[in-house]
N, CA, C and O atoms as a Maestro MAE file, in Angstrom:
{
 s_m_m2io_version
 :::
 2.0.0
}

f_m_ct {
 s_m_title
 :::
 protein
 m_atom[220] {
  # First column is atom index #
  i_m_mmod_type
  r_m_x_coord
  r_m_y_coord
  r_m_z_coord
  i_m_residue_number
  s_m_chain_name
  s_m_pdb_residue_name
  s_m_pdb_atom_name
  i_m_atomic_number
  :::
  1 25 1.000 -1.192 0.039 1 A "MET " " N  " 7
  2 3 -0.162 -0.089 -0.240 1 A "MET " " CA " 6
  3 2 0.454 1.054 0.003 1 A "MET " " C  " 6
  4 15 -0.282 2.015 -0.221 1 A "MET " " O  " 8
  5 25 1.853 1.423 0.492 2 A "LEU " " N  " 7
  6 3 2.922 2.738 0.845 2 A "LEU " " CA " 6
  7 2 4.176 2.021 0.122 2 A "LEU " " C  " 6
  8 15 4.805 1.028 0.490 2 A "LEU " " O  " 8
  9 25 4.320 2.728 -0.872 3 A "SER " " N  " 7
  10 3 5.915 2.124 -1.419 3 A "SER " " CA " 6
  11 2 7.006 3.187 -0.671 3 A "SER " " C  " 6
  12 15 6.902 4.119 0.126 3 A "SER " " O  " 8
  13 25 8.115 2.507 -1.390 4 A "ASP " " N  " 7
  14 3 9.486 3.110 -0.702 4 A "ASP " " CA " 6
  15 2 9.700 5.020 -1.160 4 A "ASP " " C  " 6
  16 15 10.496 5.833 -0.690 4 A "ASP " " O  " 8
  17 25 9.004 5.137 -1.859 5 A "ARG " " N  " 7
  18 3 8.575 6.574 -2.631 5 A "ARG " " CA " 6
  19 2 7.558 7.500 -1.798 5 A "ARG " " C  " 6
  20 15 7.310 8.654 -2.146 5 A "ARG " " O  " 8
  21 25 7.165 7.074 -1.009 6 A "GLY " " N  " 7
  22 3 6.258 7.610 -0.092 6 A "GLY " " CA " 6
  23 2 4.864 7.156 -0.744 6 A "GLY " " C  " 6
  24 15 3.947 7.484 0.010 6 A "GLY " " O  " 8
  25 25 4.479 6.610 -1.719 7 A "GLU " " N  " 7
  26 3 3.144 7.037 -2.760 7 A "GLU " " CA " 6
  27 2 2.159 5.672 -1.798 7 A "GLU " " C  " 6
  28 15 2.252 4.508 -1.407 7 A "GLU " " O  " 8
  29 25 1.642 6.339 -1.808 8 A "ILE " " N  " 7
  30 3 0.217 5.398 -1.692 8 A "ILE " " CA " 6
  31 2 -0.876 4.900 -2.736 8 A "ILE " " C  " 6
  32 15 -1.476 5.646 -3.510 8 A "ILE " " O  " 8
  33 25 -1.000 3.861 -2.662 9 A "THR " " N  " 7
  34 3 -1.816 2.557 -3.779 9 A "THR " " CA " 6
  35 2 -3.069 2.414 -2.666 9 A "THR " " C  " 6
  36 15 -2.728 2.137 -1.517 9 A "THR " " O  " 8
  37 25 -4.557 2.594 -2.958 10 A "LEU " " N  " 7
  38 3 -5.402 1.842 -2.651 10 A "LEU " " CA " 6
  39 2 -6.095 0.319 -3.254 10 A "LEU " " C  " 6
  40 15 -6.033 0.217 -4.479 10 A "LEU " " O  " 8
  41 25 -6.510 -0.438 -2.775 11 A "ASN " " N  " 7
  42 3 -7.304 -1.235 -3.206 11 A "ASN " " CA " 6
  43 2 -8.205 -2.162 -2.358 11 A "ASN " " C  " 6
  44 15 -8.393 -3.378 -2.360 11 A "ASN " " O  " 8
  45 25 -8.788 -0.928 -1.487 12 A "LEU " " N  " 7
  46 3 -9.509 -1.413 -0.449 12 A "LEU " " CA " 6
  47 2 -11.155 -2.316 -1.180 12 A "LEU " " C  " 6
  48 15 -11.622 -1.273 -1.636 12 A "LEU " " O  " 8
  49 25 -11.877 -3.040 -1.438 13 A "VAL " " N  " 7
  50 3 -13.396 -3.248 -1.622 13 A "VAL " " CA " 6
  51 2 -14.013 -3.983 -0.660 13 A "VAL " " C  " 6
  52 15 -13.665 -5.038 -0.131 13 A "VAL " " O  " 8
  53 25 -15.096 -3.209 -0.477 14 A "ASN " " N  " 7
  54 3 -16.022 -3.874 0.243 14 A "ASN " " CA " 6
  55 2 -15.677 -4.595 2.037 14 A "ASN " " C  " 6
  56 15 -16.162 -5.450 2.778 14 A "ASN " " O  " 8
  57 25 -14.356 -3.428 2.050 15 A "VAL " " N  " 7
  58 3 -13.966 -3.930 3.548 15 A "VAL " " CA " 6
  59 2 -14.883 -3.106 4.578 15 A "VAL " " C  " 6
  60 15 -15.580 -2.120 4.339 15 A "VAL " " O  " 8
  61 25 -14.676 -3.828 5.866 16 A "PRO " " N  " 7
  62 3 -15.590 -2.933 7.145 16 A "PRO " " CA " 6
  63 2 -14.458 -1.411 7.129 16 A "PRO " " C  " 6
  64 15 -13.247 -1.309 6.934 16 A "PRO " " O  " 8
  65 25 -15.666 -0.270 7.468 17 A "LEU " " N  " 7
  66 3 -14.958 0.815 7.494 17 A "LEU " " CA " 6
  67 2 -13.859 0.813 8.771 17 A "LEU " " C  " 6
  68 15 -12.846 1.463 8.514 17 A "LEU " " O  " 8
  69 25 -13.889 0.238 10.005 18 A "GLU " " N  " 7
  70 3 -12.686 -0.046 11.006 18 A "GLU " " CA " 6
  71 2 -11.496 -0.574 10.292 18 A "GLU " " C  " 6
  72 15 -10.404 -0.145 10.665 18 A "GLU " " O  " 8
  73 25 -11.525 -1.227 9.560 19 A "GLN " " N  " 7
  74 3 -10.565 -1.768 8.676 19 A "GLN " " CA " 6
  75 2 -9.796 -0.623 7.618 19 A "GLN " " C  " 6
  76 15 -8.583 -0.429 7.544 19 A "GLN " " O  " 8
  77 25 -10.677 -0.063 6.978 20 A "ALA " " N  " 7
  78 3 -10.185 0.548 5.918 20 A "ALA " " CA " 6
  79 2 -9.637 1.861 6.859 20 A "ALA " " C  " 6
  80 15 -8.440 2.029 6.624 20 A "ALA " " O  " 8
  81 25 -10.095 2.727 7.738 21 A "ALA " " N  " 7
  82 3 -9.577 3.312 8.460 21 A "ALA " " CA " 6
  83 2 -8.361 3.347 9.100 21 A "ALA " " C  " 6
  84 15 -7.603 4.307 9.244 21 A "ALA " " O  " 8
  85 25 -8.204 1.782 9.610 22 A "GLN " " N  " 7
  86 3 -6.722 1.432 10.245 22 A "GLN " " CA " 6
  87 2 -5.988 1.319 9.205 22 A "GLN " " C  " 6
  88 15 -4.917 1.871 9.454 22 A "GLN " " O  " 8
  89 25 -6.003 0.647 7.568 23 A "ALA " " N  " 7
  90 3 -5.318 0.749 6.706 23 A "ALA " " CA " 6
  91 2 -4.696 1.749 6.411 23 A "ALA " " C  " 6
  92 15 -3.484 1.862 6.593 23 A "ALA " " O  " 8
  93 25 -5.436 2.629 5.909 24 A "VAL " " N  " 7
  94 3 -5.158 4.262 5.592 24 A "VAL " " CA " 6
  95 2 -4.906 5.239 6.455 24 A "VAL " " C  " 6
  96 15 -4.113 6.114 6.108 24 A "VAL " " O  " 8
  97 25 -5.566 5.302 7.845 25 A "LEU " " N  " 7
  98 3 -5.491 6.661 8.625 25 A "LEU " " CA " 6
  99 2 -4.076 6.073 9.636 25 A "LEU " " C  " 6
  100 15 -3.214 6.851 10.045 25 A "LEU " " O  " 8
  101 25 -4.064 4.566 9.920 26 A "GLY " " N  " 7
  102 3 -3.550 4.265 11.236 26 A "GLY " " CA " 6
  103 2 -1.976 4.064 10.286 26 A "GLY " " C  " 6
  104 15 -1.034 4.857 10.304 26 A "GLY " " O  " 8
  105 25 -2.077 2.600 9.399 27 A "ASP " " N  " 7
  106 3 -0.999 2.685 9.381 27 A "ASP " " CA " 6
  107 2 -0.140 2.950 8.112 27 A "ASP " " C  " 6
  108 15 1.063 2.699 8.046 27 A "ASP " " O  " 8
  109 25 -1.047 3.597 6.903 28 A "ALA " " N  " 7
  110 3 -0.347 4.274 5.953 28 A "ALA " " CA " 6
  111 2 0.336 5.944 6.148 28 A "ALA " " C  " 6
  112 15 1.341 6.420 5.620 28 A "ALA " " O  " 8
  113 25 -0.556 6.516 7.026 29 A "LEU " " N  " 7
  114 3 -0.348 7.847 7.200 29 A "LEU " " CA " 6
  115 2 -0.052 7.971 8.526 29 A "LEU " " C  " 6
  116 15 0.335 9.129 8.687 29 A "LEU " " O  " 8
  117 25 -0.034 7.358 9.587 30 A "GLY " " N  " 7
  118 3 0.566 7.267 10.677 30 A "GLY " " CA " 6
  119 2 -0.368 8.080 12.115 30 A "GLY " " C  " 6
  120 15 -0.013 8.482 13.223 30 A "GLY " " O  " 8
  121 25 -1.931 8.028 11.240 31 A "ARG " " N  " 7
  122 3 -2.579 9.317 12.360 31 A "ARG " " CA " 6
  123 2 -3.594 8.536 13.249 31 A "ARG " " C  " 6
  124 15 -4.362 7.625 12.939 31 A "ARG " " O  " 8
  125 25 -3.295 9.390 14.903 32 A "ASN " " N  " 7
  126 3 -4.816 8.455 15.210 32 A "ASN " " CA " 6
  127 2 -6.030 9.016 15.035 32 A "ASN " " C  " 6
  128 15 -6.253 10.226 14.986 32 A "ASN " " O  " 8
  129 25 -6.990 7.948 14.920 33 A "PHE " " N  " 7
  130 3 -8.215 8.412 14.852 33 A "PHE " " CA " 6
  131 2 -9.287 7.398 15.697 33 A "PHE " " C  " 6
  132 15 -8.842 6.331 16.118 33 A "PHE " " O  " 8
  133 25 -10.336 7.663 15.872 34 A "ALA " " N  " 7
  134 3 -11.088 7.081 16.460 34 A "ALA " " CA " 6
  135 2 -12.456 6.795 15.477 34 A "ALA " " C  " 6
  136 15 -12.374 7.051 14.276 34 A "ALA " " O  " 8
  137 25 -13.716 6.249 16.057 35 A "ILE " " N  " 7
  138 3 -14.634 5.721 14.925 35 A "ILE " " CA " 6
  139 2 -15.907 6.020 16.344 35 A "ILE " " C  " 6
  140 15 -15.807 5.452 17.432 35 A "ILE " " O  " 8
  141 25 -16.760 6.774 16.079 36 A "GLN " " N  " 7
  142 3 -17.816 6.583 17.071 36 A "GLN " " CA " 6
  143 2 -18.468 5.127 17.049 36 A "GLN " " C  " 6
  144 15 -18.737 4.463 16.049 36 A "GLN " " O  " 8
  145 25 -18.682 4.745 18.565 37 A "PRO " " N  " 7
  146 3 -19.437 3.329 18.493 37 A "PRO " " CA " 6
  147 2 -20.922 3.459 17.830 37 A "PRO " " C  " 6
  148 15 -21.652 4.409 18.111 37 A "PRO " " O  " 8
  149 25 -21.241 2.600 17.079 38 A "GLY " " N  " 7
  150 3 -22.428 1.944 16.304 38 A "GLY " " CA " 6
  151 2 -22.188 2.648 14.915 38 A "GLY " " C  " 6
  152 15 -23.094 2.725 14.085 38 A "GLY " " O  " 8
  153 25 -20.990 3.134 14.709 39 A "ILE " " N  " 7
  154 3 -20.789 3.578 13.400 39 A "ILE " " CA " 6
  155 2 -20.400 1.969 12.301 39 A "ILE " " C  " 6
  156 15 -19.369 1.515 12.798 39 A "ILE " " O  " 8
  157 25 -20.638 1.459 11.636 40 A "THR " " N  " 7
  158 3 -20.907 0.507 10.862 40 A "THR " " CA " 6
  159 2 -20.899 0.812 9.444 40 A "THR " " C  " 6
  160 15 -21.300 1.902 9.037 40 A "THR " " O  " 8
  161 25 -20.402 -0.221 8.559 41 A "GLY " " N  " 7
  162 3 -20.420 -0.696 7.188 41 A "GLY " " CA " 6
  163 2 -19.420 -1.077 6.465 41 A "GLY " " C  " 6
  164 15 -18.593 -1.725 7.107 41 A "GLY " " O  " 8
  165 25 -19.205 -0.937 5.483 42 A "ASN " " N  " 7
  166 3 -18.491 -1.319 4.387 42 A "ASN " " CA " 6
  167 2 -18.129 -0.399 3.275 42 A "ASN " " C  " 6
  168 15 -19.152 -0.119 2.650 42 A "ASN " " O  " 8
  169 25 -17.023 0.210 2.759 43 A "VAL " " N  " 7
  170 3 -16.333 0.934 2.145 43 A "VAL " " CA " 6
  171 2 -15.434 0.046 0.684 43 A "VAL " " C  " 6
  172 15 -14.992 -1.095 0.549 43 A "VAL " " O  " 8
  173 25 -15.482 1.249 -0.195 44 A "THR " " N  " 7
  174 3 -14.775 0.855 -1.370 44 A "THR " " CA " 6
  175 2 -13.638 2.101 -1.563 44 A "THR " " C  " 6
  176 15 -14.069 3.247 -1.689 44 A "THR " " O  " 8
  177 25 -12.316 1.875 -1.580 45 A "LEU " " N  " 7
  178 3 -11.368 2.798 -1.783 45 A "LEU " " CA " 6
  179 2 -10.510 2.370 -2.531 45 A "LEU " " C  " 6
  180 15 -9.727 1.516 -2.116 45 A "LEU " " O  " 8
  181 25 -10.439 2.822 -3.741 46 A "GLN " " N  " 7
  182 3 -9.413 2.218 -4.850 46 A "GLN " " CA " 6
  183 2 -8.594 3.528 -5.549 46 A "GLN " " C  " 6
  184 15 -9.264 4.555 -5.667 46 A "GLN " " O  " 8
  185 25 -7.434 3.554 -5.937 47 A "THR " " N  " 7
  186 3 -6.575 4.273 -6.771 47 A "THR " " CA " 6
  187 2 -6.859 3.975 -8.229 47 A "THR " " C  " 6
  188 15 -7.362 2.918 -8.610 47 A "THR " " O  " 8
  189 25 -6.509 4.962 -9.006 48 A "SER " " N  " 7
  190 3 -5.869 4.176 -10.461 48 A "SER " " CA " 6
  191 2 -4.542 4.369 -10.756 48 A "SER " " C  " 6
  192 15 -3.950 3.772 -11.654 48 A "SER " " O  " 8
  193 25 -3.908 5.447 -9.791 49 A "ARG " " N  " 7
  194 3 -2.495 5.549 -9.922 49 A "ARG " " CA " 6
  195 2 -2.155 5.440 -8.313 49 A "ARG " " C  " 6
  196 15 -3.015 5.337 -7.438 49 A "ARG " " O  " 8
  197 25 -0.810 5.479 -8.108 50 A "PRO " " N  " 7
  198 3 -0.122 6.056 -6.807 50 A "PRO " " CA " 6
  199 2 -0.553 7.094 -6.881 50 A "PRO " " C  " 6
  200 15 -0.799 7.789 -7.867 50 A "PRO " " O  " 8
  201 25 -0.739 7.365 -5.255 51 A "LEU " " N  " 7
  202 3 -0.849 9.078 -5.213 51 A "LEU " " CA " 6
  203 2 0.273 9.135 -3.797 51 A "LEU " " C  " 6
  204 15 0.445 8.217 -2.996 51 A "LEU " " O  " 8
  205 25 0.935 10.471 -3.783 52 A "SER " " N  " 7
  206 3 1.928 10.812 -2.864 52 A "SER " " CA " 6
  207 2 1.463 12.397 -2.322 52 A "SER " " C  " 6
  208 15 0.679 13.045 -3.015 52 A "SER " " O  " 8
  209 25 1.773 12.717 -1.588 53 A "ASP " " N  " 7
  210 3 1.595 13.742 -0.637 53 A "ASP " " CA " 6
  211 2 2.072 15.344 -1.393 53 A "ASP " " C  " 6
  212 15 1.896 16.429 -0.838 53 A "ASP " " O  " 8
  213 25 2.613 15.177 -2.578 54 A "ARG " " N  " 7
  214 3 3.227 16.284 -3.248 54 A "ARG " " CA " 6
  215 2 2.081 16.774 -4.376 54 A "ARG " " C  " 6
  216 15 2.272 17.469 -5.373 54 A "ARG " " O  " 8
  217 25 1.123 16.322 -4.006 55 A "GLY " " N  " 7
  218 3 -0.045 16.448 -5.359 55 A "GLY " " CA " 6
  219 2 0.104 15.424 -6.568 55 A "GLY " " C  " 6
  220 15 -0.676 15.474 -7.519 55 A "GLY " " O  " 8
  :::
 }
 m_bond[219] {
  # First column is bond index #
  i_m_from
  i_m_to
  i_m_order
  :::
  1 1 2 1
  2 2 3 1
  3 3 4 2
  4 3 5 1
  5 5 6 1
  6 6 7 1
  7 7 8 2
  8 7 9 1
  9 9 10 1
  10 10 11 1
  11 11 12 2
  12 11 13 1
  13 13 14 1
  14 14 15 1
  15 15 16 2
  16 15 17 1
  17 17 18 1
  18 18 19 1
  19 19 20 2
  20 19 21 1
  21 21 22 1
  22 22 23 1
  23 23 24 2
  24 23 25 1
  25 25 26 1
  26 26 27 1
  27 27 28 2
  28 27 29 1
  29 29 30 1
  30 30 31 1
  31 31 32 2
  32 31 33 1
  33 33 34 1
  34 34 35 1
  35 35 36 2
  36 35 37 1
  37 37 38 1
  38 38 39 1
  39 39 40 2
  40 39 41 1
  41 41 42 1
  42 42 43 1
  43 43 44 2
  44 43 45 1
  45 45 46 1
  46 46 47 1
  47 47 48 2
  48 47 49 1
  49 49 50 1
  50 50 51 1
  51 51 52 2
  52 51 53 1
  53 53 54 1
  54 54 55 1
  55 55 56 2
  56 55 57 1
  57 57 58 1
  58 58 59 1
  59 59 60 2
  60 59 61 1
  61 61 62 1
  62 62 63 1
  63 63 64 2
  64 63 65 1
  65 65 66 1
  66 66 67 1
  67 67 68 2
  68 67 69 1
  69 69 70 1
  70 70 71 1
  71 71 72 2
  72 71 73 1
  73 73 74 1
  74 74 75 1
  75 75 76 2
  76 75 77 1
  77 77 78 1
  78 78 79 1
  79 79 80 2
  80 79 81 1
  81 81 82 1
  82 82 83 1
  83 83 84 2
  84 83 85 1
  85 85 86 1
  86 86 87 1
  87 87 88 2
  88 87 89 1
  89 89 90 1
  90 90 91 1
  91 91 92 2
  92 91 93 1
  93 93 94 1
  94 94 95 1
  95 95 96 2
  96 95 97 1
  97 97 98 1
  98 98 99 1
  99 99 100 2
  100 99 101 1
  101 101 102 1
  102 102 103 1
  103 103 104 2
  104 103 105 1
  105 105 106 1
  106 106 107 1
  107 107 108 2
  108 107 109 1
  109 109 110 1
  110 110 111 1
  111 111 112 2
  112 111 113 1
  113 113 114 1
  114 114 115 1
  115 115 116 2
  116 115 117 1
  117 117 118 1
  118 118 119 1
  119 119 120 2
  120 119 121 1
  121 121 122 1
  122 122 123 1
  123 123 124 2
  124 123 125 1
  125 125 126 1
  126 126 127 1
  127 127 128 2
  128 127 129 1
  129 129 130 1
  130 130 131 1
  131 131 132 2
  132 131 133 1
  133 133 134 1
  134 134 135 1
  135 135 136 2
  136 135 137 1
  137 137 138 1
  138 138 139 1
  139 139 140 2
  140 139 141 1
  141 141 142 1
  142 142 143 1
  143 143 144 2
  144 143 145 1
  145 145 146 1
  146 146 147 1
  147 147 148 2
  148 147 149 1
  149 149 150 1
  150 150 151 1
  151 151 152 2
  152 151 153 1
  153 153 154 1
  154 154 155 1
  155 155 156 2
  156 155 157 1
  157 157 158 1
  158 158 159 1
  159 159 160 2
  160 159 161 1
  161 161 162 1
  162 162 163 1
  163 163 164 2
  164 163 165 1
  165 165 166 1
  166 166 167 1
  167 167 168 2
  168 167 169 1
  169 169 170 1
  170 170 171 1
  171 171 172 2
  172 171 173 1
  173 173 174 1
  174 174 175 1
  175 175 176 2
  176 175 177 1
  177 177 178 1
  178 178 179 1
  179 179 180 2
  180 179 181 1
  181 181 182 1
  182 182 183 1
  183 183 184 2
  184 183 185 1
  185 185 186 1
  186 186 187 1
  187 187 188 2
  188 187 189 1
  189 189 190 1
  190 190 191 1
  191 191 192 2
  192 191 193 1
  193 193 194 1
  194 194 195 1
  195 195 196 2
  196 195 197 1
  197 197 198 1
  198 198 199 1
  199 199 200 2
  200 199 201 1
  201 201 202 1
  202 202 203 1
  203 203 204 2
  204 203 205 1
  205 205 206 1
  206 206 207 1
  207 207 208 2
  208 207 209 1
  209 209 210 1
  210 210 211 1
  211 211 212 2
  212 211 213 1
  213 213 214 1
  214 214 215 1
  215 215 216 2
  216 215 217 1
  217 217 218 1
  218 218 219 1
  219 219 220 2
  :::
 }
}
């Protein structure tokens, strides 16, 4: 998901919201996050090319 060059590629298909948040916010970006109790669902996040913080 995170390359040596700091680029992020996402291919999360129909995954639980908590898993997607952990993968993107926690693991890839190193951010703390909280999901309010009772918030559930599945999400799909896909990128067509690697993304970087440089735009």
